[in-house]
C-alpha positions in Angstrom: 13.0 10.2 -21.6 11.1 11.4 -24.5 14.7 11.8 -27.3 14.9 15.4 -28.4 17.0 16.9 -30.4 19.9 19.3 -28.6 18.8 22.3 -30.8 16.5 24.4 -29.6 14.7 26.0 -32.1 14.0 28.1 -29.0 14.6 31.4 -27.7 16.5 31.4 -24.7 13.9 33.3 -23.4 11.3 31.6 -24.7 13.0 28.1 -23.1 13.0 30.1 -19.9 9.3 31.1 -19.8 9.0 27.3 -20.5 11.1 26.0 -17.8 9.5 28.7 -15.0 5.8 27.3 -15.9 6.6 23.5 -15.3 8.9 24.5 -12.1 5.1 25.8 -11.7 3.0 23.6 -11.9 5.3 21.5 -9.9 4.4 23.6 -7.3 0.9 23.4 -7.8 0.3 19.7 -7.1 -1.2 20.2 -3.0 -0.9 15.9 -2.0 0.7 12.7 -3.5 -2.4 12.0 -5.4 -3.0 14.6 -7.9 1.2 14.3 -8.3 0.7 10.8 -9.1 -2.1 11.6 -11.6 0.4 14.5 -13.2 2.8 11.9 -14.0 0.3 9.2 -15.5 -0.3 12.3 -17.6 3.0 13.8 -18.2 5.5 10.1 -18.2 5.5 6.9 -19.5 6.3 4.2 -16.3 9.6 4.1 -17.8 10.1 7.2 -17.1 8.4 7.6 -14.2 10.1 4.5 -13.2 13.4 5.6 -13.9 13.1 9.7 -12.5 11.8 7.5 -8.8 15.1 5.1 -9.3 17.7 8.7 -9.7 16.0 10.4 -6.8 15.9 6.8 -4.5 20.1 6.1 -5.7 20.7 10.0 -4.8 18.7 8.9 -1.8 21.0 6.1 -0.7 24.1 7.0 -1.4 23.1 10.4 0.8 22.4 7.2 3.7 26.2 6.1 2.5 25.4 3.1 0.9 27.9 1.4 -2.2 27.8 1.7 -5.7 27.0 -2.7 -5.9 24.4 -3.0 -3.4 22.4 0.2 -5.1 23.1 -2.2 -8.2 22.6 -4.3 -6.8 19.3 -3.1 -4.5 17.8 -0.8 -7.8 18.3 -3.2 -10.7 20.3 -0.3 -12.4 24.1 0.1 -14.2 27.6 1.4 -12.8 27.5 4.4 -14.6 23.5 5.5 -13.9 24.6 5.8 -9.9 28.8 7.4 -10.8 26.1 9.7 -12.3 24.0 10.7 -9.9 27.5 10.4 -7.7 28.3 13.5 -9.8 25.6 15.6 -9.0 25.7 15.2 -5.7 29.3 15.7 -6.0 28.9 19.8 -8.4 25.6 20.6 -6.2 23.2 17.6 -5.4 20.9 20.8 -4.0 17.4 19.8 -5.2 18.5 16.1 -4.6 19.1 16.3 -0.3 16.3 18.8 -0.1 14.1 16.1 -1.5 15.2 12.8 0.4 15.4 14.6 3.4 11.5 16.3 2.7 10.5 12.1 1.7 12.3 10.6 5.0 10.4 13.7 6.9 7.3 11.8 5.1 7.8 8.3 5.7 7.7 9.0 9.0 4.4 11.0 9.2 2.8 7.7 7.2 3.9 5.6 9.3 2.8 7.4 12.6 -1.1 7.9 10.5 -1.2 4.0 9.6 -0.6 3.0 13.6 -2.9 5.1 14.2 -5.7 3.4 12.3 -5.3 -0.1 14.9 -5.4 1.0 18.7 -2.0 0.1 20.6 -4.3 -1.5 23.1 -5.3 -4.5 20.4 -2.2 -5.0 19.1 -0.5 -5.3 22.5 -3.7 -8.2 22.9 -2.7 -9.1 20.4 0.9 -9.6 21.5 -0.1 -10.4 24.4 -1.7 -13.8 22.5 0.0 -14.8 20.1 4.1 -13.8 21.3 4.9 -16.1 18.6 3.7 -14.7 15.5 5.8 -10.9 17.0 9.0 -12.3 17.7 10.5 -10.5 15.3 9.7 -7.1 15.9 10.0 -7.8 19.0 13.5 -9.2 19.1 13.9 -5.5 16.9 12.2 -3.7 18.7 14.3 -4.4 21.4 18.4 -4.4 19.3 16.5 -1.0 18.2 16.0 0.5 21.8 19.7 -0.7 23.6 22.0 -0.1 20.2 24.1 2.7 19.8 22.9 5.0 17.4 25.9 3.6 14.8 24.1 0.2 14.8 20.4 2.1 14.6 21.2 3.6 11.8 22.6 0.3 10.3 19.6 -2.1 11.7 17.2 0.5 9.7 18.6 0.6 6.5 18.8 -2.7 7.5 15.1 -2.9 7.5 14.7 -0.6 4.5 16.0 -3.3 2.1 14.2 -6.2 3.7 11.0 -4.1 2.3 11.9 -5.2 -0.9 12.3 -9.1 -0.3 8.7 -10.3 -0.5 10.4 -14.3 -0.9 12.9 -13.9 2.4 8.9 -12.8 3.9 7.5 -15.6 2.6 10.3 -17.8 3.7 10.1 -17.4 6.8 6.1 -17.8 7.4 6.8 -20.9 5.9 8.7 -21.9 8.6 6.3 -20.1 11.4 3.7 -22.3 9.4 5.9 -26.0 9.2 5.8 -25.6 13.7 2.6 -25.2 14.2 
């Protein structure tokens, strides 16, 4: 974030009015595209990444991840994770609200992406090329037959895998070795 003087030259009421205008500006954003446009104008790429990491740290802490796991996953310092953990202990209402809504938004996005390919088409491809889909079929079977606690662990692991493209390249390479 930009460096600024801690001693404000504005009156308390002017500060409150600025804050309310800023909050109103955020509430006027209608969708993700508008949010991206606004953030691009408002913040540097590093600031956007920093804020996005704060939200993700809060989400992961609320999901029960350890400090070490978060630090390794997001490449952040222990102090940042500790600071956000402390905010969550003191209040964290905003973080909690946003993380719940983010999970709902992700589910909606996945549902809309699933509608792009007709189910019959996907099933037909899986029937013709079952070897290409064994990880998906295996995971679906594990999730279907698991208890809730284990389902959450599996889903967390899958979320972590999304950001590990080198693992996917290795798996693909192994698949290609069997051709």
